[in-house]
C-alpha positions in Angstrom: 101.6 -55.6 -133.0 102.5 -59.1 -134.1 105.9 -58.7 -132.5 104.2 -58.2 -129.1 101.9 -61.2 -129.6 104.6 -63.4 -131.1 108.0 -62.3 -129.8 109.5 -65.7 -130.9 108.6 -64.7 -134.5 110.8 -61.6 -134.2 113.6 -63.5 -132.4 113.7 -66.3 -134.9 115.8 -64.0 -137.2 118.6 -64.5 -134.8 118.1 -68.3 -134.5 121.2 -69.8 -136.1 119.7 -73.2 -136.9 116.5 -71.7 -138.3 118.4 -69.3 -140.5 120.7 -72.1 -141.7 117.9 -74.4 -142.7 115.8 -71.6 -144.3 118.5 -69.3 -145.5 117.0 -68.5 -148.9 113.5 -68.1 -147.5 114.7 -65.4 -145.1 116.5 -63.7 -148.0 113.4 -63.6 -150.2 111.2 -62.5 -147.2 113.7 -59.6 -146.6 113.8 -58.7 -150.3 117.4 -59.6 -151.1 116.7 -62.6 -153.3 114.0 -63.4 -155.8 111.1 -65.8 -155.1 111.4 -69.0 -157.1 108.3 -68.2 -159.2 110.0 -65.0 -160.3 113.1 -66.8 -161.4 111.0 -69.5 -163.2 109.3 -66.7 -165.2 112.7 -65.5 -166.6 113.9 -68.9 -167.9 113.2 -69.3 -171.6 111.3 -72.4 -172.7 110.8 -73.9 -176.2 107.4 -75.6 -176.5 104.1 -75.3 -178.3 100.6 -76.4 -177.5 100.7 -79.2 -180.0 103.6 -81.0 -178.1 102.7 -84.3 -176.6 102.5 -84.4 -172.8 105.5 -86.7 -172.8 107.5 -84.1 -174.8 106.4 -81.4 -172.5 107.7 -83.4 -169.5 111.1 -83.9 -171.2 111.4 -80.2 -171.7 110.3 -79.6 -168.1 113.0 -82.0 -166.7 115.7 -80.2 -168.8 114.5 -76.8 -167.6 114.4 -77.9 -163.9 118.1 -78.7 -164.2 118.6 -75.3 -165.9 116.6 -73.6 -163.1 118.9 -75.0 -160.4 122.0 -73.8 -162.4 120.5 -70.4 -163.0 119.1 -69.7 -159.6 122.3 -68.6 -157.9 123.3 -66.4 -160.8 119.8 -64.8 -161.0 119.9 -64.1 -157.2 122.9 -61.8 -157.7 121.1 -59.6 -160.2 119.8 -56.3 -158.8 116.3 -56.0 -160.3 114.9 -59.2 -161.8 111.4 -57.6 -162.5 113.0 -55.0 -164.8 114.3 -57.7 -167.1 112.4 -58.6 -170.2 110.4 -61.8 -169.9 110.9 -64.5 -172.5 108.2 -65.2 -175.0 107.6 -68.6 -173.2 109.1 -69.5 -169.9 109.7 -72.4 -167.6 106.7 -71.1 -165.6 104.5 -71.1 -168.7 105.5 -74.7 -169.3 104.3 -75.6 -165.9 100.9 -74.0 -166.7 100.6 -76.0 -169.9 101.3 -79.3 -168.2 99.0 -78.5 -165.2 96.1 -77.6 -167.5 96.5 -81.1 -169.1 96.6 -82.8 -165.7 93.3 -81.1 -164.7 91.6 -82.8 -167.7 92.5 -86.3 -166.2 93.2 -85.2 -162.7 96.2 -86.7 -161.0 97.5 -83.9 -158.9 97.1 -86.1 -155.8 98.2 -89.6 -155.2 94.7 -91.0 -155.7 94.8 -90.2 -159.4 91.0 -90.2 -159.7 91.2 -89.2 -163.4 88.2 -86.9 -163.3 88.0 -84.2 -166.0 87.8 -81.2 -163.7 88.4 -78.8 -166.6 84.8 -79.6 -167.6 83.5 -78.8 -164.1 83.3 -82.3 -162.8 84.4 -82.8 -159.1 87.2 -84.9 -158.0 87.5 -87.0 -154.9 88.6 -83.8 -153.2 85.3 -82.1 -154.1 87.2 -79.5 -156.3 86.2 -78.6 -159.8 87.6 -75.9 -162.1 86.9 -72.6 -160.2 89.1 -71.8 -157.2 87.1 -71.7 -154.0 88.5 -69.9 -151.0 87.5 -70.1 -147.4 89.5 -67.2 -145.9 92.5 -64.9 -146.4 94.3 -63.3 -143.5 97.6 -62.6 -141.8 98.1 -65.7 -139.6 99.9 -65.3 -136.2 99.7 -68.9 -135.2 102.2 -70.5 -137.6 105.8 -71.5 -137.0 107.8 -68.4 -135.8 109.8 -68.0 -139.0 106.5 -67.7 -141.0 104.7 -65.2 -138.8 103.0 -63.0 -139.9 102.0 -65.5 -142.6 99.8 -64.5 -145.5 97.5 -67.5 -145.4 95.1 -68.3 -148.2 92.8 -71.2 -147.1 91.2 -73.0 -150.1 88.4 -75.5 -150.0 88.7 -79.3 -150.4 91.2 -81.9 -149.5 92.8 -85.1 -150.9 92.4 -86.9 -147.6 89.7 -87.7 -145.1 91.4 -87.3 -141.7 88.7 -88.2 -139.2 90.3 -85.8 -136.7 90.6 -82.9 -139.1 90.5 -79.5 -137.3 89.7 -77.7 -140.5 87.0 -80.2 -141.6 84.4 -77.5 -142.5 87.0 -76.4 -145.1 88.4 -79.7 -146.2 85.0 -81.4 -146.4 83.0 -78.5 -147.9 80.8 -77.9 -144.9 81.1 -74.3 -146.0 80.8 -73.2 -149.6 83.8 -70.9 -150.0 84.1 -67.8 -152.2 85.0 -68.2 -155.9 88.1 -66.3 -156.9 89.6 -65.6 -160.3 93.4 -65.9 -160.5 93.7 -62.1 -161.0 91.6 -61.4 -157.9 93.5 -63.8 -155.8 96.8 -62.3 -157.0 95.6 -58.9 -155.8 95.0 -60.5 -152.3 98.6 -62.0 -152.3 100.0 -58.6 -153.2 98.0 -57.0 -150.4 99.2 -59.5 -147.8 102.8 -58.8 -148.8 102.2 -55.0 -148.8 100.8 -55.2 -145.3 103.9 -57.0 -143.9 103.3 -60.7 -144.3 106.5 -62.7 -144.7 105.1 -65.1 -147.2 102.1 -66.4 -149.2 101.0 -69.5 -147.4 99.0 -71.8 -149.6 96.9 -74.0 -147.3 93.4 -75.6 -146.9 92.1 -78.2 -146.9 95.0 -78.8 -149.1 96.5 -76.7 -151.9 97.2 -79.7 -154.1 93.9 -79.9 -156.1 94.3 -76.2 -157.0 97.9 -76.3 -158.3 96.8 -75.1 -161.8 94.9 -72.2 -160.3 97.8 -71.3 -158.0 100.1 -71.2 -161.0 97.6 -69.0 -162.8 97.4 -66.7 -159.8 101.1 -66.2 -159.6 101.2 -65.2 -163.2 99.6 -62.0 -161.9 101.4 -61.5 -158.6 103.7 -58.5 -158.7 105.2 -58.8 -155.2 108.4 -60.6 -154.5 107.0 -63.0 -152.0 108.2 -66.5 -151.0 105.6 -69.2 -151.6 104.9 -71.7 -148.7 103.4 -74.9 -149.9 101.4 -76.0 -146.8 100.3 -79.6 -147.6 99.3 -83.0 -146.3 102.0 -84.3 -148.7 99.7 -86.8 -150.4 100.4 -85.6 -153.9 101.5 -87.2 -157.1 105.1 -87.3 -158.6 103.8 -85.0 -161.3 102.8 -82.4 -158.7 106.2 -82.8 -157.0 107.9 -82.0 -160.4 105.7 -78.9 -161.0 106.4 -77.6 -157.5 110.1 -77.5 -158.3 110.9 -73.9 -159.1 107.6 -72.7 -157.7 107.5 -73.5 -153.9 110.2 -71.7 -151.8 109.3 -73.5 -148.6 107.7 -76.9 -148.4 105.7 -76.9 -145.1 104.8 -80.6 -145.2 102.9 -82.9 -142.9 104.3 -86.3 -142.1 101.2 -87.8 -140.5 101.6 -91.5 -140.2 104.1 -94.3 -139.9 104.6 -97.3 -142.3 101.6 -99.3 -141.0 97.9 -99.0 -141.8 97.2 -96.0 -139.6 96.9 -93.6 -142.6 94.3 -95.8 -144.3 92.4 -96.4 -141.1 92.3 -92.8 -140.0 92.6 -90.8 -143.2 91.6 -93.1 -146.1 95.1 -92.6 -147.6 96.6 -95.9 -148.8 100.4 -96.0 -149.3 100.8 -92.7 -147.4 104.2 -93.6 -146.0 105.8 -94.2 -149.3 104.1 -91.2 -151.0 105.0 -88.9 -148.1 108.6 -90.1 -147.9 109.2 -89.6 -151.6 107.7 -86.1 -151.6 109.8 -85.1 -148.6 113.0 -86.2 -150.5 111.9 -84.2 -153.6 111.1 -81.2 -151.4 114.7 -81.3 -150.0 116.1 -81.4 -153.6 114.1 -78.4 -154.8 113.5 -76.0 -151.9 113.7 -75.5 -148.1 111.7 -77.7 -145.8 109.7 -77.5 -142.5 108.2 -80.8 -141.5 105.1 -80.9 -139.3 104.6 -84.0 -137.1 101.2 -84.0 -135.4 101.6 -86.3 -132.4 98.4 -88.4 -132.1 97.3 -90.1 -128.8 98.2 -93.8 -128.9 100.4 -93.5 -132.0 103.9 -92.7 -130.6 105.3 -96.1 -131.4 103.6 -96.8 -134.7 103.8 -93.3 -136.1 105.8 -90.6 -134.2 108.9 -92.7 -133.6 109.4 -94.1 -137.1 108.7 -90.6 -138.6 111.2 -88.8 -136.5 113.9 -91.5 -137.1 113.2 -91.3 -140.9 113.5 -87.5 -140.9 116.8 -87.7 -139.1 118.2 -90.5 -141.3 117.0 -89.2 -144.7 116.6 -85.5 -144.5 119.2 -84.7 -141.9 119.4 -83.9 -138.2 119.3 -80.2 -138.9 115.9 -80.3 -140.7 113.4 -77.9 -139.3 110.8 -80.0 -137.6 107.7 -79.0 -135.7 106.7 -81.7 -133.2 103.1 -80.6 -132.7 100.9 -81.1 -129.6 97.8 -79.3 -131.0 95.7 -82.5 -131.4 92.2 -82.3 -130.1 89.2 -84.6 -131.0 87.4 -83.0 -133.9 84.9 -84.0 -136.6 84.7 -87.8 -136.7 87.6 -88.5 -134.3 85.4 -90.5 -131.9 85.1 -93.2 -134.5 88.7 -94.1 -133.6 88.9 -95.2 -129.9 92.4 -93.9 -129.1 91.6 -90.5 -130.8 88.7 -89.7 -128.4 91.0 -87.9 -125.9 93.7 -85.2 -126.0 97.3 -86.0 -125.6 98.5 -86.8 -122.1 101.4 -85.0 -120.5 103.5 -88.2 -120.6 102.9 -88.6 -124.4 104.1 -85.0 -125.0 107.2 -85.7 -122.9 107.8 -89.0 -124.7 107.5 -87.3 -128.1 110.3 -84.9 -127.1 112.4 -87.8 -125.9 111.9 -89.5 -129.3 113.0 -86.3 -131.1 116.1 -86.2 -129.0 116.8 -89.9 -129.4 116.5 -89.5 -133.2 119.2 -86.9 -133.0 117.1 -84.0 -134.4 118.8 -80.7 -133.6 116.4 -78.2 -135.1 113.0 -79.1 -133.8 110.4 -77.0 -132.1 107.3 -77.8 -130.1 
């Protein structure tokens, strides 16, 4: 059925540029290579709970290098699941570090320092128990992701006044509480029913990184993980995502001016976002989403597209998005009170061409 509704999603398998930029993702989706979390679970780690956090991070840095060396060799082995797991793994080390971060939360760039392990709520509104809005096979994502096994979690690290998922990001709905084991069963079911991936989205997945790691302890399916984020996360989160996320589906929302702070209460967004895109390119495959905002082509769209081309490469998969519509509190920002004009859409395409991007979609 999805092939009838989204013929582009079936045809993308023959798209040379998409396959080149997302080669490993396609291989995992087709079952010929192991998802990164599966590989991470087979890499031995030497640590104990009484290690200092600094010592854990040193071990993590060493094993991240080992992961990259081992990944190609592991990919060639026939049945990774049949191999005996080490007593402690690189994946287990991530769990230990993430559990400590939750006690003084700095998963996102705000570093609010709340002890969420005790049940207190961070800036994002998230505590210790995973809250989920919905789980379903999404047919509206980029063609290479469809059908996408989307898991929408509650809460967000930003306050975008035009947020289209504001009932989720701002907790206007309550969400359903899930244990890691229960959520793992949902991931396995999505994969069993034909989804190409597990798409971790919200809100934003960042506040729930520990719970996502706990979930994938119990996932049995070989499924590529799509980290679908606003990109406003900390360097520590970026390090933990290495060897976990197969595809980084990252927003690049704002240019280097003050738009991010004015519209989304996100100071230093440009620098944080740029750094996290560079880390994503180092550790996985990348799809960049650029939502074109009315009145923001010069200050945001143009510098973003130029930065992508110059720093990530002209063949980076980029979705220049025209889906903006005034939602939630958008009318507080004068230029955001209207949809995009036809001329703005045409200008955005011109800017992508001018930047030299060769692998963009709209």
